[in-house]
N, C-alpha and C positions, 0 to 999 in steps of 0.2 A: 538557654537564653530566652526563655519564654516569659519571664517576669522582670521588667525593668532592664536598664542598660548597665552593663558592667563598666566599672572605671578601670579595672586592672585585670588582665588575664596573664597568669604565670604558668608556663609549661616547661617541661624538660624535653630534650630530644628523645630520650628513651622513657617510655611509659609502660606500665604493666600490660596494657592492651593498646597496641599501636604506637604512634609517635607524636611528639609535639608538632612535627611538620604536618601530620594529618589534621591535627586540631586547627592549626593556622590556615591550612588550605580550605578546610570546611568553613571556617569563619569568613574567609575571603570570598569563597563561592556563594555563600548564603547572603552576604552583605550585612550580616549581624555584627554587632559590636564594633562598627567602624570607628567610633570615637574612642574606644577603649585603648589604653596603653597596653601593648602586648609585649611581654618579656619572656625570653628564652633563657633559662638558667640551667647550665649543664656542665658535665665533666668533659664533653667532647669539644676540643679546642681547635680542631682543624678549620682553616679559613673557609672551606666549602660549607661547613655547617652554618657559620655566620652569614655567608652570602645567601644561602638558601632561606635562612630564617628571615632575613630582610626582604627577600623577593616575595615571600609569602605574607608579608605585612607586619613582621615584628618591628617594634619600636626600638627595642634594645636586645642585645645578645651579650650575656654575661657568663663567665666561667666561674663555677662554684668555688673552686679553691681560692681564687684571688679577688673575685668581684661580688661575693655575697653581701658585703657591706653596702654596695651600691643599691642593691634591691631594697634593703632596709631603709636606706636614705630616701629612695624614691617613694616608698610607701609612706614614710613620715611626712614628706613634702606634700604628697597627694592628700593625706589625711588632714594636714594643717590648712590646706586650701579649701576644704569643704565647709 
């Protein structure tokens, strides 16, 4: 986040190195990308994952199998408003 401000940050709970929770926590602690829409898109559907995501600053928590279309819709709306 050294150049410009992100409009959208999209993470999964499980990443190759670390987790989406760590990304959200780092953003929250640094104060960077406060205005960005933060989306967690994952296969992990347990309520705890959603709760933790929101507590770490996620704007949306979506499940890949059923909600991927919502992410595409969100991106389209964001792009249209620019």
